[in-house]
All heavy atoms as TSV, in Angstrom:
chain	resi	resn	atom	element	x	y	z
A	1	MET	N	N	10.798	-22.071	5.285
A	1	MET	CA	C	9.814	-21.758	4.295
A	1	MET	C	C	10.398	-21.962	2.920
A	1	MET	O	O	11.402	-21.377	2.547
A	1	MET	CB	C	9.343	-20.310	4.483
A	1	MET	CG	C	8.565	-19.772	3.420
A	1	MET	SD	S	7.879	-18.073	3.610
A	1	MET	CE	C	8.811	-17.259	4.805
A	2	THR	N	N	9.741	-22.759	2.101
A	2	THR	CA	C	10.190	-22.965	0.714
A	2	THR	C	C	9.823	-21.813	-0.137
A	2	THR	O	O	8.722	-21.331	-0.136
A	2	THR	CB	C	9.511	-24.252	0.173
A	2	THR	OG1	O	9.756	-25.307	1.067
A	2	THR	CG2	C	10.072	-24.593	-1.207
A	3	GLN	N	N	10.777	-21.360	-0.968
A	3	GLN	CA	C	10.577	-20.208	-1.894
A	3	GLN	C	C	10.663	-20.693	-3.290
A	3	GLN	O	O	11.419	-21.628	-3.604
A	3	GLN	CB	C	11.638	-19.163	-1.637
A	3	GLN	CG	C	11.577	-18.605	-0.213
A	3	GLN	CD	C	11.427	-17.098	-0.217
A	3	GLN	OE1	O	11.566	-16.473	-1.192
A	3	GLN	NE2	N	11.067	-16.585	0.920
A	4	ILE	N	N	9.900	-20.067	-4.169
A	4	ILE	CA	C	9.898	-20.373	-5.588
A	4	ILE	C	C	10.291	-19.069	-6.353
A	4	ILE	O	O	9.939	-18.038	-5.922
A	4	ILE	CB	C	8.586	-20.962	-6.075
A	4	ILE	CG1	C	7.415	-20.085	-5.731
A	4	ILE	CG2	C	8.390	-22.386	-5.557
A	4	ILE	CD1	C	6.090	-20.548	-6.273
A	5	GLU	N	N	10.956	-19.315	-7.475
A	5	GLU	CA	C	11.401	-18.127	-8.253
A	5	GLU	C	C	10.593	-17.985	-9.531
A	5	GLU	O	O	10.275	-18.974	-10.230
A	5	GLU	CB	C	12.923	-18.332	-8.584
A	5	GLU	CG	C	13.490	-17.064	-9.189
A	5	GLU	CD	C	15.026	-17.071	-9.251
A	5	GLU	OE1	O	15.595	-17.999	-8.659
A	5	GLU	OE2	O	15.558	-16.272	-9.916
A	6	ALA	N	N	10.250	-16.758	-9.862
A	6	ALA	CA	C	9.517	-16.442	-11.081
A	6	ALA	C	C	10.480	-16.097	-12.154
A	6	ALA	O	O	11.513	-15.534	-11.920
A	6	ALA	CB	C	8.587	-15.310	-10.782
A	7	LYS	N	N	10.082	-16.413	-13.421
A	7	LYS	CA	C	10.914	-16.019	-14.602
A	7	LYS	C	C	10.703	-14.545	-14.839
A	7	LYS	O	O	11.675	-13.835	-15.186
A	7	LYS	CB	C	10.447	-16.807	-15.799
A	7	LYS	CG	C	10.856	-18.276	-15.683
A	7	LYS	CD	C	10.358	-19.021	-16.868
A	7	LYS	CE	C	10.623	-20.481	-16.714
A	7	LYS	NZ	N	9.972	-21.351	-17.664
A	8	THR	N	N	9.505	-14.016	-14.686
A	8	THR	CA	C	9.257	-12.590	-14.790
A	8	THR	C	C	9.171	-11.929	-13.396
A	8	THR	O	O	10.166	-11.443	-12.903
A	8	THR	CB	C	7.944	-12.298	-15.594
A	8	THR	OG1	O	6.868	-13.006	-14.999
A	8	THR	CG2	C	8.119	-12.725	-17.029
A	9	HIS	N	N	7.968	-11.980	-12.780
A	9	HIS	CA	C	7.812	-11.557	-11.408
A	9	HIS	C	C	6.454	-12.094	-10.958
A	9	HIS	O	O	5.620	-12.610	-11.726
A	9	HIS	CB	C	7.835	-9.996	-11.303
A	9	HIS	CG	C	6.752	-9.281	-12.031
A	9	HIS	ND1	N	6.855	-8.992	-13.361
A	9	HIS	CD2	C	5.542	-8.835	-11.577
A	9	HIS	CE1	C	5.715	-8.429	-13.736
A	9	HIS	NE2	N	4.929	-8.320	-12.657
A	10	TRP	N	N	6.171	-12.041	-9.676
A	10	TRP	CA	C	4.915	-12.495	-9.043
A	10	TRP	C	C	3.954	-11.336	-8.947
A	10	TRP	O	O	4.400	-10.251	-8.709
A	10	TRP	CB	C	5.153	-13.069	-7.655
A	10	TRP	CG	C	6.001	-14.332	-7.691
A	10	TRP	CD1	C	7.239	-14.464	-7.153
A	10	TRP	CD2	C	5.696	-15.593	-8.273
A	10	TRP	NE1	N	7.718	-15.719	-7.359
A	10	TRP	CE2	C	6.804	-16.413	-8.085
A	10	TRP	CE3	C	4.556	-16.123	-8.955
A	10	TRP	CZ2	C	6.826	-17.758	-8.499
A	10	TRP	CZ3	C	4.624	-17.443	-9.411
A	10	TRP	CH2	C	5.701	-18.244	-9.186
A	11	GLU	N	N	2.678	-11.638	-9.185
A	11	GLU	CA	C	1.685	-10.569	-9.016
A	11	GLU	C	C	0.516	-11.128	-8.261
A	11	GLU	O	O	0.315	-12.361	-8.177
A	11	GLU	CB	C	1.182	-10.036	-10.340
A	11	GLU	CG	C	0.551	-11.045	-11.247
A	11	GLU	CD	C	0.249	-10.441	-12.643
A	11	GLU	OE1	O	0.810	-9.445	-13.002
A	11	GLU	OE2	O	-0.630	-11.064	-13.333
A	12	TRP	N	N	-0.264	-10.265	-7.615
A	12	TRP	CA	C	-1.418	-10.703	-6.744
A	12	TRP	C	C	-2.578	-11.190	-7.612
A	12	TRP	O	O	-2.747	-10.733	-8.733
A	12	TRP	CB	C	-1.901	-9.529	-5.932
A	12	TRP	CG	C	-0.975	-8.987	-4.922
A	12	TRP	CD1	C	-0.368	-7.769	-4.916
A	12	TRP	CD2	C	-0.358	-9.686	-3.792
A	12	TRP	NE1	N	0.486	-7.661	-3.824
A	12	TRP	CE2	C	0.459	-8.822	-3.120
A	12	TRP	CE3	C	-0.578	-10.987	-3.265
A	12	TRP	CZ2	C	1.196	-9.157	-2.009
A	12	TRP	CZ3	C	0.068	-11.293	-2.126
A	12	TRP	CH2	C	0.979	-10.450	-1.508
A	13	THR	N	N	-3.356	-12.128	-7.055
A	13	THR	CA	C	-4.578	-12.627	-7.724
A	13	THR	C	C	-5.743	-12.001	-7.093
A	13	THR	O	O	-5.695	-11.324	-6.059
A	13	THR	CB	C	-4.630	-14.146	-7.595
A	13	THR	OG1	O	-4.726	-14.569	-6.227
A	13	THR	CG2	C	-3.418	-14.861	-8.247
A	14	GLU	N	N	-6.932	-12.279	-7.675
A	14	GLU	CA	C	-8.181	-11.801	-7.117
A	14	GLU	C	C	-8.466	-12.426	-5.716
A	14	GLU	O	O	-9.034	-11.768	-4.861
A	14	GLU	CB	C	-9.378	-12.153	-8.108
A	14	GLU	CG	C	-9.358	-11.368	-9.384
A	14	GLU	CD	C	-8.362	-11.889	-10.431
A	14	GLU	OE1	O	-7.746	-12.955	-10.257
A	14	GLU	OE2	O	-8.005	-11.053	-11.315
A	15	LYS	N	N	-8.051	-13.632	-5.589
A	15	LYS	CA	C	-8.207	-14.329	-4.293
A	15	LYS	C	C	-7.485	-13.606	-3.204
A	15	LYS	O	O	-7.921	-13.435	-2.069
A	15	LYS	CB	C	-7.814	-15.752	-4.351
A	15	LYS	CG	C	-7.987	-16.523	-3.050
A	15	LYS	CD	C	-7.619	-18.002	-3.237
A	15	LYS	CE	C	-7.787	-18.731	-1.897
A	15	LYS	NZ	N	-7.376	-20.141	-1.903
A	16	ALA	N	N	-6.270	-13.173	-3.531
A	16	ALA	CA	C	-5.453	-12.432	-2.484
A	16	ALA	C	C	-6.137	-11.146	-2.101
A	16	ALA	O	O	-6.121	-10.774	-0.887
A	16	ALA	CB	C	-4.021	-12.115	-3.113
A	17	VAL	N	N	-6.743	-10.447	-3.071
A	17	VAL	CA	C	-7.452	-9.171	-2.728
A	17	VAL	C	C	-8.633	-9.477	-1.821
A	17	VAL	O	O	-8.860	-8.766	-0.869
A	17	VAL	CB	C	-7.929	-8.518	-4.043
A	17	VAL	CG1	C	-8.825	-7.327	-3.781
A	17	VAL	CG2	C	-6.736	-8.123	-4.887
A	18	GLU	N	N	-9.433	-10.574	-2.158
A	18	GLU	CA	C	-10.562	-10.915	-1.308
A	18	GLU	C	C	-10.186	-11.254	0.133
A	18	GLU	O	O	-10.835	-10.844	1.061
A	18	GLU	CB	C	-11.285	-12.078	-1.905
A	18	GLU	CG	C	-12.034	-11.845	-3.198
A	18	GLU	CD	C	-12.612	-13.055	-3.784
A	18	GLU	OE1	O	-12.803	-14.092	-3.083
A	18	GLU	OE2	O	-12.955	-13.008	-4.996
A	19	GLU	N	N	-9.030	-11.944	0.261
A	19	GLU	CA	C	-8.643	-12.387	1.630
A	19	GLU	C	C	-7.968	-11.312	2.422
A	19	GLU	O	O	-7.826	-11.449	3.602
A	19	GLU	CB	C	-7.738	-13.614	1.511
A	19	GLU	CG	C	-8.493	-14.883	1.070
A	19	GLU	CD	C	-7.668	-16.140	1.120
A	19	GLU	OE1	O	-6.484	-16.092	1.682
A	19	GLU	OE2	O	-8.121	-17.159	0.562
A	20	ASN	N	N	-7.474	-10.241	1.750
A	20	ASN	CA	C	-6.790	-9.129	2.379
A	20	ASN	C	C	-7.436	-7.797	2.194
A	20	ASN	O	O	-6.826	-6.862	1.649
A	20	ASN	CB	C	-5.287	-9.119	1.937
A	20	ASN	CG	C	-4.583	-10.355	2.285
A	20	ASN	OD1	O	-4.287	-10.589	3.424
A	20	ASN	ND2	N	-4.306	-11.151	1.310
A	21	LYS	N	N	-8.686	-7.737	2.523
A	21	LYS	CA	C	-9.512	-6.541	2.228
A	21	LYS	C	C	-8.965	-5.317	2.915
A	21	LYS	O	O	-9.233	-4.202	2.515
A	21	LYS	CB	C	-10.941	-6.818	2.602
A	21	LYS	CG	C	-11.579	-7.746	1.779
A	21	LYS	CD	C	-13.019	-8.011	2.100
A	21	LYS	CE	C	-13.593	-9.083	1.229
A	21	LYS	NZ	N	-15.040	-9.320	1.409
A	22	PHE	N	N	-8.191	-5.434	4.031
A	22	PHE	CA	C	-7.715	-4.359	4.787
A	22	PHE	C	C	-6.400	-3.826	4.351
A	22	PHE	O	O	-5.886	-2.850	4.858
A	22	PHE	CB	C	-7.732	-4.679	6.286
A	22	PHE	CG	C	-9.073	-5.069	6.811
A	22	PHE	CD1	C	-9.342	-6.405	7.144
A	22	PHE	CD2	C	-10.023	-4.133	6.957
A	22	PHE	CE1	C	-10.570	-6.757	7.612
A	22	PHE	CE2	C	-11.316	-4.504	7.411
A	22	PHE	CZ	C	-11.591	-5.808	7.782
A	23	GLN	N	N	-5.781	-4.516	3.317
A	23	GLN	CA	C	-4.498	-4.006	2.759
A	23	GLN	C	C	-4.826	-3.478	1.342
A	23	GLN	O	O	-5.782	-3.867	0.725
A	23	GLN	CB	C	-3.549	-5.188	2.679
A	23	GLN	CG	C	-3.094	-5.702	4.012
A	23	GLN	CD	C	-2.048	-6.763	3.877
A	23	GLN	OE1	O	-1.454	-6.955	2.867
A	23	GLN	NE2	N	-1.775	-7.426	5.007
A	24	SER	N	N	-4.035	-2.493	0.978
A	24	SER	CA	C	-4.254	-1.893	-0.361
A	24	SER	C	C	-3.482	-2.628	-1.458
A	24	SER	O	O	-2.493	-2.148	-1.957
A	24	SER	CB	C	-3.852	-0.428	-0.309
A	24	SER	OG	O	-2.490	-0.300	0.061
A	25	ILE	N	N	-3.968	-3.873	-1.750
A	25	ILE	CA	C	-3.387	-4.557	-2.894
A	25	ILE	C	C	-4.457	-4.676	-4.023
A	25	ILE	O	O	-5.676	-4.650	-3.730
A	25	ILE	CB	C	-2.864	-6.009	-2.477
A	25	ILE	CG1	C	-4.003	-6.831	-1.919
A	25	ILE	CG2	C	-1.716	-5.836	-1.460
A	25	ILE	CD1	C	-3.604	-8.319	-1.681
A	26	VAL	N	N	-3.967	-4.795	-5.190
A	26	VAL	CA	C	-4.875	-4.811	-6.386
A	26	VAL	C	C	-4.483	-6.038	-7.190
A	26	VAL	O	O	-3.241	-6.261	-7.411
A	26	VAL	CB	C	-4.734	-3.533	-7.222
A	26	VAL	CG1	C	-5.588	-3.609	-8.493
A	26	VAL	CG2	C	-5.081	-2.351	-6.412
A	27	ALA	N	N	-5.440	-6.822	-7.657
A	27	ALA	CA	C	-5.137	-7.972	-8.457
A	27	ALA	C	C	-4.434	-7.523	-9.750
A	27	ALA	O	O	-4.768	-6.527	-10.367
A	27	ALA	CB	C	-6.435	-8.694	-8.901
A	28	GLY	N	N	-3.402	-8.319	-10.153
A	28	GLY	CA	C	-2.628	-8.043	-11.317
A	28	GLY	C	C	-1.451	-7.122	-11.100
A	28	GLY	O	O	-0.640	-6.902	-12.024
A	29	THR	N	N	-1.283	-6.553	-9.924
A	29	THR	CA	C	-0.119	-5.748	-9.589
A	29	THR	C	C	0.972	-6.538	-8.978
A	29	THR	O	O	0.672	-7.619	-8.345
A	29	THR	CB	C	-0.500	-4.527	-8.658
A	29	THR	OG1	O	-1.034	-5.086	-7.459
A	29	THR	CG2	C	-1.546	-3.628	-9.305
A	30	PRO	N	N	2.185	-6.129	-9.080
A	30	PRO	CA	C	3.278	-6.926	-8.515
A	30	PRO	C	C	3.174	-7.014	-6.963
A	30	PRO	O	O	2.652	-6.100	-6.355
A	30	PRO	CB	C	4.570	-6.095	-8.840
A	30	PRO	CG	C	4.150	-5.297	-10.011
A	30	PRO	CD	C	2.660	-5.006	-9.844
A	31	VAL	N	N	3.655	-8.161	-6.460
A	31	VAL	CA	C	3.695	-8.337	-4.999
A	31	VAL	C	C	4.666	-7.393	-4.395
A	31	VAL	O	O	5.348	-6.634	-5.104
A	31	VAL	CB	C	3.978	-9.794	-4.644
A	31	VAL	CG1	C	2.921	-10.750	-5.150
A	31	VAL	CG2	C	5.307	-10.217	-5.089
A	32	TRP	N	N	4.791	-7.390	-3.089
A	32	TRP	CA	C	5.752	-6.508	-2.382
A	32	TRP	C	C	7.159	-6.709	-2.956
A	32	TRP	O	O	7.557	-7.794	-3.348
A	32	TRP	CB	C	5.706	-6.773	-0.877
A	32	TRP	CG	C	4.349	-6.589	-0.310
A	32	TRP	CD1	C	3.538	-5.535	-0.424
A	32	TRP	CD2	C	3.637	-7.507	0.467
A	32	TRP	NE1	N	2.374	-5.718	0.248
A	32	TRP	CE2	C	2.415	-6.991	0.834
A	32	TRP	CE3	C	3.906	-8.833	0.925
A	32	TRP	CZ2	C	1.437	-7.622	1.545
A	32	TRP	CZ3	C	2.950	-9.493	1.662
A	32	TRP	CH2	C	1.764	-8.897	2.012
A	33	ASP	N	N	7.930	-5.639	-2.914
A	33	ASP	CA	C	9.287	-5.594	-3.557
A	33	ASP	C	C	10.158	-6.790	-3.117
A	33	ASP	O	O	10.871	-7.371	-3.922
A	33	ASP	CB	C	10.005	-4.277	-3.274
A	33	ASP	CG	C	9.448	-3.089	-4.072
A	33	ASP	OD1	O	8.767	-3.408	-5.097
A	33	ASP	OD2	O	9.644	-2.042	-3.668
A	34	ASN	N	N	10.090	-7.168	-1.802
A	34	ASN	CA	C	10.984	-8.110	-1.359
A	34	ASN	C	C	10.597	-9.569	-1.789
A	34	ASN	O	O	11.316	-10.558	-1.586
A	34	ASN	CB	C	11.144	-8.130	0.209
A	34	ASN	CG	C	9.847	-8.105	0.857
A	34	ASN	OD1	O	8.870	-7.620	0.378
A	34	ASN	ND2	N	9.779	-8.719	2.076
A	35	TYR	N	N	9.413	-9.730	-2.439
A	35	TYR	CA	C	8.928	-10.982	-2.975
A	35	TYR	C	C	8.711	-11.029	-4.439
A	35	TYR	O	O	8.116	-11.941	-4.972
A	35	TYR	CB	C	7.621	-11.403	-2.212
A	35	TYR	CG	C	7.769	-11.706	-0.786
A	35	TYR	CD1	C	7.205	-10.896	0.167
A	35	TYR	CD2	C	8.492	-12.850	-0.359
A	35	TYR	CE1	C	7.289	-11.158	1.500
A	35	TYR	CE2	C	8.623	-13.137	0.983
A	35	TYR	CZ	C	8.039	-12.302	1.912
A	35	TYR	OH	O	8.166	-12.613	3.268
A	36	LYS	N	N	9.169	-9.997	-5.226
A	36	LYS	CA	C	8.853	-9.928	-6.610
A	36	LYS	C	C	9.458	-11.086	-7.408
A	36	LYS	O	O	8.816	-11.611	-8.272
A	36	LYS	CB	C	9.442	-8.623	-7.219
A	36	LYS	CG	C	8.441	-7.432	-7.047
A	36	LYS	CD	C	8.911	-6.303	-7.766
A	36	LYS	CE	C	7.996	-5.103	-7.495
A	36	LYS	NZ	N	8.485	-3.870	-7.993
A	37	LYS	N	N	10.669	-11.531	-7.088
A	37	LYS	CA	C	11.279	-12.660	-7.853
A	37	LYS	C	C	11.107	-13.973	-7.099
A	37	LYS	O	O	10.926	-15.008	-7.725
A	37	LYS	CB	C	12.766	-12.365	-8.104
A	37	LYS	CG	C	13.029	-11.282	-9.110
A	37	LYS	CD	C	12.437	-11.679	-10.495
A	37	LYS	CE	C	13.437	-12.354	-11.341
A	37	LYS	NZ	N	12.916	-12.711	-12.657
A	38	LYS	N	N	11.255	-14.006	-5.778
A	38	LYS	CA	C	11.188	-15.185	-4.967
A	38	LYS	C	C	10.106	-14.973	-3.938
A	38	LYS	O	O	10.124	-13.997	-3.137
A	38	LYS	CB	C	12.475	-15.479	-4.250
A	38	LYS	CG	C	13.552	-15.989	-5.215
A	38	LYS	CD	C	14.747	-16.412	-4.426
A	38	LYS	CE	C	15.894	-16.931	-5.383
A	38	LYS	NZ	N	17.054	-17.370	-4.684
A	39	ALA	N	N	9.136	-15.903	-3.889
A	39	ALA	CA	C	8.026	-15.816	-2.961
A	39	ALA	C	C	7.731	-17.155	-2.360
A	39	ALA	O	O	8.183	-18.195	-2.843
A	39	ALA	CB	C	6.746	-15.308	-3.697
A	40	PRO	N	N	7.095	-17.186	-1.189
A	40	PRO	CA	C	6.735	-18.434	-0.505
A	40	PRO	C	C	5.938	-19.357	-1.394
A	40	PRO	O	O	4.955	-18.887	-2.059
A	40	PRO	CB	C	5.962	-18.050	0.698
A	40	PRO	CG	C	6.405	-16.623	0.975
A	40	PRO	CD	C	6.637	-16.054	-0.416
A	41	LYS	N	N	6.339	-20.598	-1.606
A	41	LYS	CA	C	5.579	-21.573	-2.415
A	41	LYS	C	C	4.127	-21.674	-1.900
A	41	LYS	O	O	3.203	-21.891	-2.753
A	41	LYS	CB	C	6.304	-22.966	-2.363
A	41	LYS	CG	C	5.650	-23.970	-3.213
A	41	LYS	CD	C	6.385	-25.257	-3.174
A	41	LYS	CE	C	5.858	-26.345	-4.062
A	41	LYS	NZ	N	4.444	-26.599	-3.940
A	42	ARG	N	N	3.936	-21.535	-0.619
A	42	ARG	CA	C	2.575	-21.604	-0.073
A	42	ARG	C	C	1.585	-20.630	-0.730
A	42	ARG	O	O	0.409	-20.945	-0.991
A	42	ARG	CB	C	2.649	-21.422	1.406
A	42	ARG	CG	C	1.364	-21.396	2.200
A	42	ARG	CD	C	1.557	-21.215	3.626
A	42	ARG	NE	N	2.186	-19.974	3.978
A	42	ARG	CZ	C	1.506	-18.832	4.214
A	42	ARG	NH1	N	0.168	-18.792	4.136
A	42	ARG	NH2	N	2.191	-17.711	4.519
A	43	TRP	N	N	2.167	-19.421	-1.036
A	43	TRP	CA	C	1.266	-18.417	-1.665
A	43	TRP	C	C	0.774	-18.880	-3.037
A	43	TRP	O	O	-0.397	-18.659	-3.366
A	43	TRP	CB	C	1.995	-17.087	-1.814
A	43	TRP	CG	C	2.292	-16.345	-0.566
A	43	TRP	CD1	C	2.011	-16.758	0.753
A	43	TRP	CD2	C	2.920	-15.069	-0.421
A	43	TRP	NE1	N	2.443	-15.765	1.620
A	43	TRP	CE2	C	3.014	-14.757	0.928
A	43	TRP	CE3	C	3.516	-14.198	-1.366
A	43	TRP	CZ2	C	3.621	-13.584	1.414
A	43	TRP	CZ3	C	4.057	-13.081	-0.927
A	43	TRP	CH2	C	4.062	-12.715	0.484
A	44	LEU	N	N	1.641	-19.501	-3.783
A	44	LEU	CA	C	1.258	-20.034	-5.090
A	44	LEU	C	C	0.299	-21.146	-4.925
A	44	LEU	O	O	-0.776	-21.254	-5.571
A	44	LEU	CB	C	2.476	-20.466	-5.924
A	44	LEU	CG	C	2.195	-20.982	-7.312
A	44	LEU	CD1	C	1.658	-19.853	-8.209
A	44	LEU	CD2	C	3.469	-21.492	-7.906
A	45	ASP	N	N	0.552	-22.094	-4.007
A	45	ASP	CA	C	-0.301	-23.257	-3.711
A	45	ASP	C	C	-1.730	-22.814	-3.323
A	45	ASP	O	O	-2.712	-23.414	-3.666
A	45	ASP	CB	C	0.273	-24.145	-2.639
A	45	ASP	CG	C	1.561	-24.811	-3.130
A	45	ASP	OD1	O	1.852	-24.857	-4.299
A	45	ASP	OD2	O	2.323	-25.280	-2.280
A	46	GLU	N	N	-1.811	-21.703	-2.540
A	46	GLU	CA	C	-3.085	-21.221	-2.081
A	46	GLU	C	C	-3.769	-20.285	-3.084
A	46	GLU	O	O	-4.901	-19.827	-2.887
A	46	GLU	CB	C	-2.914	-20.406	-0.767
A	46	GLU	CG	C	-2.469	-21.340	0.356
A	46	GLU	CD	C	-2.183	-20.576	1.652
A	46	GLU	OE1	O	-2.399	-19.355	1.717
A	46	GLU	OE2	O	-1.666	-21.179	2.592
A	47	GLY	N	N	-3.104	-19.985	-4.194
A	47	GLY	CA	C	-3.732	-19.171	-5.250
A	47	GLY	C	C	-3.705	-17.709	-4.973
A	47	GLY	O	O	-4.465	-16.906	-5.560
A	48	LEU	N	N	-2.784	-17.260	-4.130
A	48	LEU	CA	C	-2.642	-15.817	-3.755
A	48	LEU	C	C	-1.821	-15.054	-4.799
A	48	LEU	O	O	-1.990	-13.800	-4.921
A	48	LEU	CB	C	-2.125	-15.660	-2.427
A	48	LEU	CG	C	-2.901	-16.311	-1.259
A	48	LEU	CD1	C	-2.130	-16.110	0.023
A	48	LEU	CD2	C	-4.311	-15.767	-1.218
A	49	ILE	N	N	-0.915	-15.728	-5.441
A	49	ILE	CA	C	-0.006	-15.154	-6.437
A	49	ILE	C	C	-0.008	-15.948	-7.730
A	49	ILE	O	O	-0.411	-17.070	-7.759
A	49	ILE	CB	C	1.373	-14.956	-5.960
A	49	ILE	CG1	C	2.010	-16.251	-5.620
A	49	ILE	CG2	C	1.497	-13.980	-4.778
A	49	ILE	CD1	C	3.509	-16.273	-5.252
A	50	ARG	N	N	0.408	-15.220	-8.784
A	50	ARG	CA	C	0.552	-15.903	-10.073
A	50	ARG	C	C	1.752	-15.261	-10.803
A	50	ARG	O	O	2.112	-14.143	-10.444
A	50	ARG	CB	C	-0.653	-15.819	-10.993
A	50	ARG	CG	C	-1.014	-14.395	-11.365
A	50	ARG	CD	C	-2.255	-14.330	-12.204
A	50	ARG	NE	N	-2.625	-12.915	-12.342
A	50	ARG	CZ	C	-3.800	-12.430	-11.995
A	50	ARG	NH1	N	-4.751	-13.180	-11.576
A	50	ARG	NH2	N	-4.039	-11.099	-12.222
A	51	GLU	N	N	2.352	-15.929	-11.741
A	51	GLU	CA	C	3.462	-15.413	-12.466
A	51	GLU	C	C	2.957	-14.424	-13.494
A	51	GLU	O	O	1.992	-14.764	-14.231
A	51	GLU	CB	C	4.333	-16.491	-13.114
A	51	GLU	CG	C	5.657	-15.940	-13.661
A	51	GLU	CD	C	6.699	-16.897	-13.939
A	51	GLU	OE1	O	6.550	-18.100	-13.496
A	51	GLU	OE2	O	7.707	-16.532	-14.462
A	52	ALA	N	N	3.599	-13.268	-13.600
A	52	ALA	CA	C	3.140	-12.266	-14.598
A	52	ALA	C	C	3.519	-12.741	-16.031
A	52	ALA	O	O	4.568	-13.473	-16.198
A	52	ALA	CB	C	3.811	-10.974	-14.307
A	53	LYS	N	N	2.721	-12.400	-16.938
A	53	LYS	CA	C	2.987	-12.807	-18.380
A	53	LYS	C	C	4.022	-11.879	-19.040
A	53	LYS	O	O	4.740	-12.300	-19.874
A	53	LYS	CB	C	1.683	-12.748	-19.194
A	53	LYS	CG	C	0.701	-13.847	-18.627
A	53	LYS	CD	C	-0.555	-13.908	-19.418
A	53	LYS	CE	C	-1.385	-15.010	-18.919
A	53	LYS	NZ	N	-2.697	-14.993	-19.100
A	54	LYS	N	N	4.057	-10.591	-18.565
A	54	LYS	CA	C	5.033	-9.653	-19.184
A	54	LYS	C	C	5.969	-9.165	-18.072
A	54	LYS	O	O	5.578	-8.896	-16.911
A	54	LYS	CB	C	4.282	-8.481	-19.769
A	54	LYS	CG	C	3.479	-8.845	-20.957
A	54	LYS	CD	C	2.810	-7.578	-21.573
A	54	LYS	CE	C	1.991	-7.943	-22.810
A	54	LYS	NZ	N	1.446	-6.748	-23.474
A	55	PRO	N	N	7.220	-8.920	-18.399
A	55	PRO	CA	C	8.142	-8.388	-17.401
A	55	PRO	C	C	7.842	-6.956	-17.031
A	55	PRO	O	O	7.207	-6.259	-17.798
A	55	PRO	CB	C	9.480	-8.449	-18.138
A	55	PRO	CG	C	9.234	-8.532	-19.515
A	55	PRO	CD	C	7.863	-9.169	-19.683
A	56	LEU	N	N	8.241	-6.544	-15.831
A	56	LEU	CA	C	8.077	-5.143	-15.392
A	56	LEU	C	C	8.979	-4.210	-16.130
A	56	LEU	O	O	10.149	-4.572	-16.375
A	56	LEU	CB	C	8.346	-5.025	-13.940
A	56	LEU	CG	C	7.272	-5.406	-12.928
A	56	LEU	CD1	C	7.819	-5.344	-11.520
A	56	LEU	CD2	C	6.014	-4.547	-13.097
A	57	MET	N	N	8.470	-3.088	-16.524
A	57	MET	CA	C	9.285	-2.056	-17.090
A	57	MET	C	C	9.538	-0.971	-16.093
A	57	MET	O	O	8.621	-0.580	-15.415
A	57	MET	CB	C	8.587	-1.426	-18.342
A	57	MET	CG	C	8.471	-2.301	-19.477
A	57	MET	SD	S	10.148	-2.728	-20.086
A	57	MET	CE	C	9.828	-4.406	-20.581
A	58	PRO	N	N	10.795	-0.520	-15.932
A	58	PRO	CA	C	11.067	0.505	-14.932
A	58	PRO	C	C	10.332	1.784	-15.238
A	58	PRO	O	O	10.029	2.100	-16.390
A	58	PRO	CB	C	12.533	0.758	-15.131
A	58	PRO	CG	C	13.077	-0.386	-15.836
A	58	PRO	CD	C	11.929	-0.971	-16.633
A	59	ALA	N	N	9.918	2.504	-14.210
A	59	ALA	CA	C	9.205	3.798	-14.370
A	59	ALA	C	C	10.014	4.719	-15.234
A	59	ALA	O	O	11.241	4.842	-15.121
A	59	ALA	CB	C	8.906	4.401	-13.018
A	60	GLY	N	N	9.298	5.401	-16.162
A	60	GLY	CA	C	9.986	6.319	-17.027
A	60	GLY	C	C	10.559	5.723	-18.260
A	60	GLY	O	O	11.119	6.486	-19.133
A	61	GLN	N	N	10.417	4.437	-18.447
A	61	GLN	CA	C	10.975	3.787	-19.655
A	61	GLN	C	C	9.834	3.707	-20.728
A	61	GLN	O	O	8.728	3.261	-20.405
A	61	GLN	CB	C	11.424	2.383	-19.292
A	61	GLN	CG	C	12.644	2.328	-18.407
A	61	GLN	CD	C	13.893	2.876	-19.088
A	61	GLN	OE1	O	14.150	2.554	-20.203
A	61	GLN	NE2	N	14.589	3.730	-18.347
A	62	ALA	N	N	10.144	4.048	-21.866
A	62	ALA	CA	C	9.211	3.895	-23.005
A	62	ALA	C	C	9.230	2.466	-23.466
A	62	ALA	O	O	10.310	1.914	-23.638
A	62	ALA	CB	C	9.530	4.843	-24.134
A	63	THR	N	N	8.074	1.920	-23.752
A	63	THR	CA	C	8.040	0.517	-24.246
A	63	THR	C	C	7.165	0.490	-25.483
A	63	THR	O	O	6.159	1.192	-25.575
A	63	THR	CB	C	7.458	-0.440	-23.203
A	63	THR	OG1	O	6.154	-0.078	-22.861
A	63	THR	CG2	C	8.374	-0.519	-22.009
A	64	PHE	N	N	7.516	-0.318	-26.367
A	64	PHE	CA	C	6.757	-0.506	-27.622
A	64	PHE	C	C	6.475	-1.973	-27.836
A	64	PHE	O	O	7.362	-2.800	-27.690
A	64	PHE	CB	C	7.507	0.047	-28.838
A	64	PHE	CG	C	7.808	1.539	-28.700
A	64	PHE	CD1	C	9.076	1.970	-28.249
A	64	PHE	CD2	C	6.903	2.478	-29.061
A	64	PHE	CE1	C	9.404	3.337	-28.104
A	64	PHE	CE2	C	7.194	3.804	-28.889
A	64	PHE	CZ	C	8.371	4.232	-28.436
A	65	ASP	N	N	5.217	-2.269	-28.166
A	65	ASP	CA	C	4.915	-3.683	-28.373
A	65	ASP	C	C	4.538	-3.819	-29.828
A	65	ASP	O	O	3.471	-3.533	-30.284
A	65	ASP	CB	C	3.608	-4.008	-27.551
A	65	ASP	CG	C	3.375	-5.509	-27.514
A	65	ASP	OD1	O	4.115	-6.258	-27.943
A	65	ASP	OD2	O	2.242	-5.886	-26.996
A	66	PHE	N	N	5.522	-4.305	-30.655
A	66	PHE	CA	C	5.347	-4.425	-32.050
A	66	PHE	C	C	4.697	-5.753	-32.441
A	66	PHE	O	O	5.022	-6.755	-31.964
A	66	PHE	CB	C	6.699	-4.323	-32.778
A	66	PHE	CG	C	7.251	-2.930	-32.638
A	66	PHE	CD1	C	8.283	-2.681	-31.835
A	66	PHE	CD2	C	6.746	-1.901	-33.417
A	66	PHE	CE1	C	8.855	-1.417	-31.698
A	66	PHE	CE2	C	7.284	-0.612	-33.238
A	66	PHE	CZ	C	8.325	-0.390	-32.413
């Protein structure tokens, strides 16, 4: 299986939510932990994931957008 690497991280798309109605995933949220940086290329080709525009901030970290 070919894997692709994200500069930020991978997140779910609306299409992934529609196709996986029985799983608790939400569009725009990061994919499962083991696929956050490297995910199957097929998922991107099928439109199930997209690269996030902003990097993830660890829980409890204050962030400021100036």
